[in-house]
LUMBADREN-576130 format. One record per residue: residue in one letter; x, z, y of N, C-alpha, C in turn. Coordinates in steps of 0.001 Angstrom, whole numbers, padded with zeros to 6 digits, always signed. Layout:
% LUMBADREN-576130
AXZYXZYXZY
...
***
This chain:
% LUMBADREN-576130
M-024985+189611-002596-023380+189137-002328-023159+190729-001520
E-023744+191343-000884-023814+192784-000203-023667+193408-001393
F-024366+193778-002483-024201+194373-003644-022871+194711-004138
F-022144+193510-004473-020696+193137-004835-019739+193744-004451
V-019963+193102-002894-019052+193883-001767-018774+195243-001738
L-019953+195837-001689-020256+197732-001776-019872+197633-003073
K-019925+197049-004265-019686+198032-005609-017854+197918-005708
Y-017486+196712-004936-016113+196498-005004-015343+197668-004575
R-015750+197751-002867-015634+199140-002558-015565+199983-003239
I-016094+200676-003657-016857+201680-004090-015644+202091-005616
V-015262+200461-006249-014407+200875-007491-013146+201529-006563
S-013028+200565-005696-011790+200195-005395-010776+202174-004744
V-012145+202491-004201-012159+203928-003544-011787+204621-004949
W-012691+204927-005974-012424+205216-007251-010607+205533-007450
L-010543+204514-007689-009231+203758-008481-008033+204385-007580
I-008246+204557-006386-007725+205204-005758-007043+206483-005333
L-008123+207183-005711-008636+208731-005873-008231+209010-007092
I-008394+208252-008109-007467+208571-009454-006565+208616-009317
T-006255+207399-008927-004848+207593-009260-003675+208503-008291
M-004580+208626-007147-003964+209895-005951-003656+211612-007157
A-004716+211414-007749-005260+213095-008858-004265+212667-009549
I-003880+211618-010457-002723+211314-011839-001726+211570-010942
F-001003+211338-009620+000193+211792-009208+000311+212951-008540
H-001015+213794-008353-001006+214793-007687-000542+215592-009095
A-001098+215467-010246-001030+216395-011104+000177+216409-011810
C+001007+215244-011828+002310+214860-012133+003197+215969-011371
Q+002761+215992-010161+003872+217045-009658+004516+218158-009837
K+005518+218597-009341+006067+219815-010051+007325+220641-008691
D+006663+221657-008463+007603+222399-007502+009603+222210-008218
I+010098+221631-006944+011732+221906-007635+012477+222365-006925
K+013033+223653-007677+013663+224220-006539+015738+223901-006380
M+015961+223517-005979+017160+223589-005766+018210+224216-005027
D+019270+224750-005917+020442+225410-004649+020956+224681-004315
I+021562+224443-003250+022533+223921-002337+023396+224924-001774
P+024099+224237-002421+025507+225136-001950+026337+225457-000654
G+026842+226562-000539+027078+227752+000827+028225+226776+001167
Y+028204+226685+002631+029743+226004+002989+031183+226937+002323
E+031967+225998+002215+033062+226594+001726+034460+226086+002653
E+035056+226520+003592+036044+225727+004344+037229+225835+003368
K+037561+224554+003743+039097+223895+003080+039510+223112+003600
L+040619+223483+003296+041813+222848+004443+041675+220729+004059
V+041960+220023+004827+041764+218675+004997+043348+218262+005198
V+043907+217398+004359+045211+216528+004707+044828+215241+005333
D+045767+214609+005940+045496+213390+006643+047357+213232+006712
G+047640+212883+005898+049199+212348+006028+049815+211195+005506
R+050937+210779+005928+051783+209359+005551+052719+209725+005178
I+053580+208877+004977+055232+208452+005286+055566+206556+004825
E+056077+206073+005831+056196+205053+005765+057635+204649+005896
T+057983+203533+005473+059233+203022+005313+059618+202832+006746
G+060977+203842+007010+061326+203549+008216+061697+204334+009262
L+060096+205315+008999+059605+206221+009642+059386+207374+009219
P+059136+208725+010195+059155+209826+009799+057863+210269+009378
P+057751+211636+008553+056560+211701+007800+055419+212112+009067
L+054358+212119+008952+053073+212786+009598+052401+213215+009052
I+052034+214653+009627+050781+215342+009031+049998+216111+009565
L+048289+215401+009499+047431+216014+010179+046673+216877+009382
L+046805+218356+010365+045798+219007+009203+044491+220041+009723
T+043646+220008+009320+042413+220321+009368+041485+220890+008837
T+040295+221167+008452+039053+222244+007841+038245+221086+007978
N+037338+221065+007100+036070+220568+006476+035058+221354+007226
R+034271+220098+007481+033081+220864+008738+031655+220967+007790
N+031308+221853+008345+029511+222164+007570+028626+221197+008221
I+028301+220419+006853+027101+219437+007383+025951+220109+007999
F+025657+221239+008033+024029+222131+008558+024702+222671+009972
E+025471+222211+010300+026234+222913+011714+026406+221676+012506
E+025933+222007+014619+025988+221275+014950+027763+220265+015075
N+027646+218870+015051+029002+218320+015109+029236+217407+016460
S+030222+218101+017250+030689+217277+018212+031929+217122+018565
L+032459+216596+019353+033964+216089+019418+034722+217425+019912
D+034388+218171+020513+034738+219448+020688+035408+220561+019106
S+033888+220388+018515+034024+220909+017404+035073+220278+016357
L+035126+219372+016151+035855+218439+015151+037654+218470+015568
F+038234+218626+017387+039124+218429+017455+039434+220143+017662
G+038214+221074+017387+038874+222296+017089+039249+222942+016121
S+038710+221903+015016+039170+221888+013807+040742+222031+013420
Y+041525+221195+014230+042625+221129+014041+043828+222164+013961
I+044264+221878+012764+045518+223494+012519+047059+223218+013066
S+047068+224057+013624+048492+224044+014394+049516+225193+013643
D+049028+226308+013154+050290+227527+013123+050138+227240+011334
A+050540+226424+010794+050886+225594+009323+052123+226194+009448
I+052915+226378+007859+054066+225684+008100+054277+224780+006693
I+055350+223601+006844+055083+222558+006415+056536+222009+005935
T+056629+222006+004278+058804+221462+004132+058035+220265+003369
I+058970+219924+003545+059034+217933+003153+060528+218333+001901
S+060416+217614+000935+061537+217321+000231+061235+215861-000497
D+062823+215668-000753+062735+214040-001644+063326+214264-002991
G+063485+215249-003623+064084+215980-004811+065446+216398-004543
T+066232+215556-003752+067616+216008-003280+067596+216904-001579
N+066530+216138-001066+067329+217247+000704+065920+218196+000673
F+065812+218720+001919+064903+219839+001847+064845+219612+003684
D+063499+219670+004576+063020+220239+005853+062015+220937+005882
T+061819+221692+007407+060764+221950+007779+060541+221261+008761
L+058632+221050+008519+058083+220099+009842+058098+221005+011089
Q+058428+220068+011957+057809+220436+013101+056621+220422+013730
T+055951+220909+014446+054469+220952+015373+054804+220084+016698
I+053837+218830+016893+054151+217827+017912+052522+218179+018116
C+052136+218181+019301+051064+218227+020226+050418+217583+021407
S+049450+217162+020955+048818+215811+022457+049562+216591+023945
T+049578+218012+023861+049742+218425+025011+051098+218519+025770
D+051627+217728+024449+053370+216984+024721+053976+215685+025515
I+052537+215342+024904+052920+214007+025035+052705+213596+027098
P+053913+212912+027816+053683+213046+028907+052824+212060+029710
A+052052+212388+030513+051219+211359+031200+051423+210037+031200
G+051356+209275+031341+051298+207814+031380+051828+207228+029767
Y+051611+207756+028750+052422+207657+027636+051293+207748+026721
E+050177+208088+026933+048616+207904+025921+048573+207374+025301
D+048972+205534+025382+048946+205032+024424+049746+204954+023158
L+051089+205380+023666+052114+205547+022097+051796+206748+021795
G+050918+207948+022508+050835+208846+021316+049133+208226+020481
A+048570+207174+021375+047542+206565+020284+048023+206087+018856
F+049469+205445+018972+049910+204269+017676+050299+205089+017284
V+050780+206916+017786+051745+207646+016294+050566+208014+015681
F+049536+209016+016601+048541+209324+016087+047166+208848+015495
G+047481+207446+015477+046065+206823+014785+044776+207187+015671
I+044671+207690+017000+043513+208810+017105+043426+207761+018883
P+042391+207055+019228+042223+206533+020739+042584+207184+021953
S+043684+206523+022603+044154+207381+023703+043215+208069+024944
N+042185+207579+024610+041169+208127+025955+041039+209742+025139
L+040915+210121+024071+040843+211589+023270+041680+212148+023234
I+043253+211310+023233+044304+212442+023357+044629+212845+024733
K+044043+212324+025669+044025+213067+027280+043018+214259+027660
K+042345+214025+026891+040895+215121+026604+040987+215873+025631
F+041653+216221+024532+041683+217046+023232+042974+217415+023398
K+043208+218708+023083+044369+219251+021930+044237+219586+020355
F+045009+218669+020202+045517+218648+018403+046869+218502+018210
C+047175+218468+017434+048733+218824+016900+049257+217983+015440
A+050279+217958+015056+050216+217090+014487+051820+217808+013381
Y+052494+217672+012383+053765+217647+011703+054521+216749+011177
S+055442+216691+011973+056701+215725+011589+058359+216574+011311
T+059017+215308+011545+060535+215487+011900+061555+214525+012184
L+062332+214542+012933+063319+213367+013004+064614+213567+012318
N+064183+214098+011379+065439+214253+010055+065842+213290+009860
P+066194+212308+009839+066753+210861+009073+066413+210745+007932
L+066934+211501+007373+067238+211783+006175+065383+211293+005311
F+064372+212110+006149+063180+211789+005514+062487+210798+006304
F+063200+209938+007396+063048+208687+007528+062594+207588+005936
G+061005+207342+005603+060687+206767+004547+061775+206232+003952
R+061746+205827+002639+062797+204843+001847+061714+204692+001062
E+062123+203433+000560+061225+202442-000982+062141+203225-001657
N+060527+203201-003009+061647+203663-004561+061919+205127-004499
T+060877+206002-003417+061360+207339-003240+060064+208132-003375
S+060539+209211-003990+059379+210229-004031+058900+211187-002537
Y+058243+211690-002244+057968+212782-001442+057158+214239-001569
T+057718+215081-001971+056476+216416-001681+056588+217088-001015
I+054930+217722-000206+055274+218471+001062+055019+219806+000578
T+055166+220399+000962+053990+222147+000617+053971+223228+001977
I+052593+223078+001925+051788+223719+003348+051365+225203+002525
S+051847+225861+003980+051677+227233+003915+050421+227806+004693
H+049157+228354+004578+048388+228643+005757+047930+229459+005102
K+047034+230618+005839+046371+231914+006001+046800+232104+004219
G+047719+232038+004094+048201+233526+002488+048496+231870+001478
K+047626+231057+001779+047594+230183+000213+048698+229149+000624
K+048685+228345-000313+050162+227698-000426+049380+225724-001171
Y+049878+225076-000808+048872+223676-001299+050643+222766-001519
Q+050409+221523-002241+051567+220550-002593+050623+219668-002734
A+051615+218420-002102+050886+217000-002745+052430+215997-002623
S+052213+215566-003451+053461+214188-003589+053311+213068-003613
T+053801+212121-003415+053499+210209-003097+054571+209464-003468
T+054756+208383-003593+055920+207794-003988+055885+206515-002989
I+056555+206287-002273+056985+204971-001719+057194+203981-002690
P+056348+203022-003231+056564+202408-003815+057643+200961-003294
V+057868+199547-003802+058864+198872-003582+058295+197832-002707
A+057906+197181-001573+057301+196756-000982+056975+195488-001505
V+055944+194737-001483+055395+193422-002112+054824+193140-000708
P+056023+191929+000182+055468+191222+001352+054449+189992+001049
L+053944+189665+002127+053167+188329+001930+053825+187006+002209
D+053619+186188+000925+054452+184594+001134+053854+184530+002426
S+053126+184057+002940+052673+183737+004022+051610+184290+004863
I+051182+184287+005992+049795+184455+006690+049543+183477+007385
Y+047990+183256+008059+047476+181979+008995+046050+182098+009282
W+045577+181631+010071+044426+182031+010851+043892+180442+010258
K+042233+180570+009940+041968+179368+009811+040343+179576+010318
P+039958+178816+011246+038927+178951+011847+037571+178534+010818
E+036197+179026+011571+035661+178477+010479+034873+177149+010503
K+034108+176713+009830+033609+175308+009977+032262+175329+011224
S+032034+176233+010904+030629+176958+011756+031107+177162+013358
T+032119+177317+013756+032713+178347+014577+034287+177844+014866
P+034378+176542+015142+035960+175732+015188+036473+176438+016003
N+036146+177402+017032+037602+178184+017676+037157+180006+017530
H+036761+180231+016176+036549+181045+015896+036865+181296+014349
G+037575+182397+013942+038058+182047+012078+038668+183500+011831
L+038818+183576+010467+039794+184581+009781+041130+184388+009789
I+042014+185978+009511+043025+185620+009424+043391+186055+007667
Y+044384+184783+007187+044302+184524+005440+045683+185030+005348
G+046238+185206+004065+047479+185706+003523+047546+185188+002097
K+049205+184527+001799+049192+184436+000347+050012+185195+000027
L+049248+186039-001241+050419+187045-002275+051092+186755-003201
S+051826+186788-003190+052477+186459-005069+052350+188112-005710
D+051827+188031-006625+051269+189755-007145+052565+189535-008141
P+053517+190056-008130+054338+190576-009454+053608+190548-010929
S+054524+190125-011734+053865+190317-012996+053408+191657-013959
T+054144+193122-013151+053857+194236-013373+052713+194486-012900
I+051805+195330-013831+050580+195374-013647+050901+197148-012401
G+049489+196936-011550+049695+198246-010918+049943+198529-009944
N+049872+196965-009037+050012+197048-007584+048919+197481-006894
N+049297+197783-005470+047873+198618-004619+048507+198024-003238
Y+047600+197745-002551+047892+197279-001076+047097+197338-000032
F+047130+197597+001022+046823+198393+002157+047074+197439+003313
W+045492+196697+004186+045817+196041+004995+045715+196648+006483
E+046136+196653+007409+045587+197343+008944+046632+195968+010023
V+045611+196038+011166+046436+194756+011863+045719+195793+013280
I+046656+194903+014403+046650+195181+015917+046865+194169+016962
R+046081+194166+017402+046297+192413+018265+047801+193001+019483
I+047952+192332+020022+048883+192657+020836+048989+191952+022168
K+047951+191785+022801+047442+191379+023824+047281+192146+025155
R+046959+192038+026666+047122+192960+027246+044984+191851+028091
G+044337+193028+028011+043344+193194+028921+042604+193407+030089
K+041738+193659+030763+041662+194005+032117+042557+195142+032498
N+042985+195148+033798+044278+195958+034477+045463+195864+033598
N+045973+194755+032573+047091+194580+031698+047246+195686+031093
Q+046160+196826+030761+046102+197293+029240+046126+196652+028189
N+046808+197132+026849+046493+196657+025979+045104+196530+025250
V+044841+195949+024582+043665+195780+023735+043324+196482+022761
D+044745+196926+022039+044450+197689+021388+045604+198577+021433
T+045762+199999+021109+046564+200939+021205+047019+201286+019333
R+047023+200881+018397+047011+201470+017570+046775+200583+016461
F+046693+200117+014850+046734+199619+014381+044834+200361+013693
Y+044215+199306+013520+042933+198956+012886+042498+198698+011150
R+041802+198938+010429+041654+199339+009140+040262+198165+009207
T+040170+197543+008096+038899+196515+007837+038031+197770+007340
R+037207+196721+006949+035742+197508+006429+036293+197635+004997
N+037135+197526+004171+037772+197702+002946+039744+197245+003265
P+040154+198323+003504+041410+197340+003422+042510+198283+002754
V+041697+198295+000914+042866+198143-000005+042030+197553-001664
F+042820+197090-001846+042903+196661-003420+043927+196611-004254
D+043674+196332-005634+044758+196300-006654+044974+195155-007146
D+045437+194856-008279+046355+193478-009068+045241+194108-010160
N+044080+193958-010720+043292+194597-011902+042717+193163-012483
F+042771+192609-011007+042141+190935-011570+042473+189946-011390
F+043767+189989-010596+044967+188828-010804+046576+189180-010465
N+046352+190283-011370+048069+190770-012014+048755+189048-012246
G+050639+189247-011519+051292+187800-011368+050518+186865-011143
K+049783+186673-010412+049295+185238-009844+049310+184948-008483
T+049603+184103-008013+049525+183644-006660+048446+183444-005893
F+047576+184144-004938+046470+184084-004774+046512+183999-003003
D+045354+182789-001991+045062+183145-000988+044075+184164-000660
F+043961+185201+000523+042454+186193+000871+042624+186449+001806
W+041280+187096+002466+040913+186940+003824+040666+188185+004351
Y+040797+188659+005706+039815+189889+005998+039688+189728+007161
E+038433+190258+007979+037940+190097+009010+038466+191001+010038
N+037930+190476+011393+038394+191630+012497+037937+192679+012601
P+038079+193960+012199+037674+195071+012512+037858+195151+013707
R+037850+194980+015228+037437+195380+015949+036477+194167+016747
A+035821+193273+016103+034596+192455+016686+033712+192595+015697
R+033283+193674+014855+032443+193768+013971+030900+193994+014041
F+030602+195096+014988+029687+196154+015537+029360+195212+017056
S+030261+194887+017836+030007+194932+019275+029049+194365+020028
D+027442+194826+019890+026727+193872+020640+026709+192670+021845
S+028077+192734+022707+028803+192171+023613+028952+190445+022715
I+029358+190989+021646+029880+189580+020899+028672+188952+020255
P+028599+187350+020352+027709+186337+019782+027264+187045+017839
E+026173+187341+017159+026221+187410+015779+027039+186480+015343
N+027256+185383+015341+028272+184069+014766+029264+184213+014456
I+029987+185065+015512+031458+185268+015886+032030+186567+015196
R+030647+187523+014981+031447+188734+014960+032446+188982+013569
G+033278+189426+013524+034014+189851+012471+035427+188751+012909
L+035466+187884+013411+036520+186683+013590+036861+186634+014869
Y+038152+186483+014687+039667+186051+015265+039135+185463+016707
P+039186+185184+017481+039650+184198+018264+040415+182968+018669
R+040602+181684+019262+041571+181242+019203+042470+181679+020310
N+043642+181622+019252+044851+181823+020824+045206+183368+020745
D+044882+184045+019790+044795+185756+019867+045751+186075+018950
S+046452+186821+019195+047738+187021+018481+047735+188676+017731
V+048042+188455+016552+047707+190191+015450+048904+189546+015102
V+049422+191366+014882+050176+191547+013896+049542+192609+012617
V+049875+191714+011337+049363+192714+010187+050302+193348+009676
K+050121+194910+009543+050621+195465+008418+050223+195718+007208
F+050998+194915+006059+050764+194939+005092+051542+195903+004484
S+051408+196795+003196+051244+198057+002720+051451+197704+001249
S+052357+197902+000313+052286+198524-000590+051782+199776-000891
I+051096+200348-001795+051185+201924-002241+050942+202357-003521
D+051013+203808-003519+050947+204150-005195+049310+204227-005930
K+049188+204506-006855+047891+204810-007685+047203+205886-006740
N+047738+207052-006772+047230+207855-006285+046719+207493-004725
T+047353+207130-003925+046690+206887-002749+045902+205967-002315
Y+045645+204828-003375+044825+203873-003794+043925+204510-004196
N+043432+205651-005212+042114+205873-005633+041430+206960-004604
Y+042003+207216-003521+041842+208018-001794+041326+207116-001817
F+041845+206154-001066+041218+205497+000157+040104+204118-000486
S+040726+203952-001728+039143+202946-002387+038249+203655-002136
N+038034+205168-002966+036723+205610-002820+036088+206124-001471
K+037514+206376-001072+036743+207015+000672+036180+205617+001383
Y+036362+204649+001066+035914+203246+002082+034604+202700+000889
A+034847+203483-000297+033248+202706-000918+032378+203808-000622
Q+032605+205006+000111+031716+206206+000652+030937+205200+001703
I+032539+205313+002728+031721+204881+003587+030465+203843+004188
N+030858+203118+003364+030592+201432+003432+029145+201664+002707
S+028627+202937+001513+027543+202735+000918+026551+203370+002080
G+027153+203856+003738+025888+203944+004572+024893+205302+004450
G+025519+205554+003447+024601+207100+003217+023301+206950+002306
S+023297+205401+001335+022530+205197+000856+021669+205807-000120
P+020216+205964-000257+020037+207255-001417+020323+206527-002966
F+020565+205003-002574+020421+204664-004117+021942+204411-004245
A+022713+204482-003500+024016+204646-004321+024831+205321-004697
S+025794+205193-006021+026068+205960-006675+026695+207116-006467
P+026745+208403-006415+027552+209215-005953+028841+209444-005831
I+029825+209484-005239+031629+209391-005005+031900+210635-004755
N+032678+211030-005632+033856+212080-005373+035151+211734-004789
I+035523+212104-003596+037137+211168-003410+038644+212097-003646
P+038594+211379-004673+039959+212184-005233+040655+212777-004166
S+041344+213536-004319+043015+214380-003712+043911+214190-004351
N+044954+213456-003725+045801+214473-004589+046982+215848-003802
V+046420+216358-003194+046603+218204-002750+046245+218640-003210
S+047112+220022-003847+046789+220937-005237+045815+221925-004402
N+045123+222902-005502+044931+224575-004614+043571+223665-003712
G+042624+223081-004524+041400+222733-004260+041401+222083-002648
A+042477+221819-002075+042310+220875-000743+041841+219452-000721
L+041803+219240+000296+041220+217909+000315+042166+216710+001460
G+041769+215776+001197+042715+214621+001836+043938+213759+001060
V+044798+213624+001443+045847+212744+000819+046940+212379+001738
F+047690+212597+001068+049678+212187+001602+049957+211396+000682
G+050099+209946+001523+050309+208948+001079+051471+208203+001815
G+052168+207563+000691+053589+206646+000846+053202+205204+001062
F+053721+204637+001972+053226+203254+002664+054883+202300+002364
A+054949+201357+001622+056127+200364+001690+055574+199466+002963
T+055634+199326+004003+055008+198674+004659+056222+197765+004988
T+055316+196209+005685+056062+195255+005896+055149+194638+007069
Y+055742+194430+008193+054736+193773+009645+055194+192287+009703
Q+053819+191332+009895+053863+189917+009969+053200+189519+011361
L+053283+188354+012170+053028+188116+013412+052184+186686+013234
V+050704+186836+013328+050143+185809+013654+049508+185148+014398
I+049701+184054+015107+048855+183355+016317+047190+182262+016098
C+046690+183273+016083+045571+182030+015698+045109+180743+016779
N+045669+180000+015788+046001+178708+016117+046066+177875+014897
D+045732+176356+014622+045832+175458+013502+047022+175721+013491
***
């Protein structure tokens, strides 16, 4: 018996050695040319119905350099010139900086800029906008911005489509968690194909020290969808609570759910195809989690001259839902 055991071990070792030799023989040195860092303009711009345009400009980051909040906010650009046109009217946007926000109004700044209020207090950054009422967003209207920076010009155009509001919105508890559930919307999609939608939420309640629990709108895991699979149909769909997805302080069985009696405003927007393509690919890349098995994604941009990012138009509607039966 010992002989057969020893023989089995010897054969096993030989198999391992031979296998290693085969793989080693198949190895080949591969030289990869990794492109060097090229600084590019990044545009984060939007115009919504009833609101002025808001444009944030930064530069892209070098992935081989150390990144921090200081370097991130240091990449914001405040010396560009941006003009906007609707085909008839024309205006030059003004620079608005976080340092212009009076003390005590940081939550309002967070709401406008979409940046956490604690960062507004700490870092300086600037955006571009105008209070010219001719450029408060209107449905079925196209807008073009022209950006001049460091001797280069960039353009981006977007259209605010006609809004398609939700028929209704409601909270529904999960069977296993009767005091926690998801928010559902009922949507009647128009018969014309090519409608695109965007979902954002903000909770309107106060927490400790009578502070707002949310100071800005938040986006879910993938807040965009189109009507390719349900054109012209009426259907119900749901979205999770983006503020309760990853918190270790929340029990696992209720993560992503809204508690009973929560008050939530849903901002539901119709967007054009270019805006949809940008955000759809962006969130697909984010949700891949850097997986080596995920398909590579190039995020499209509607900004010319090699810039990154998007200038998007949003036809927005707002609805309040009280999380109760």
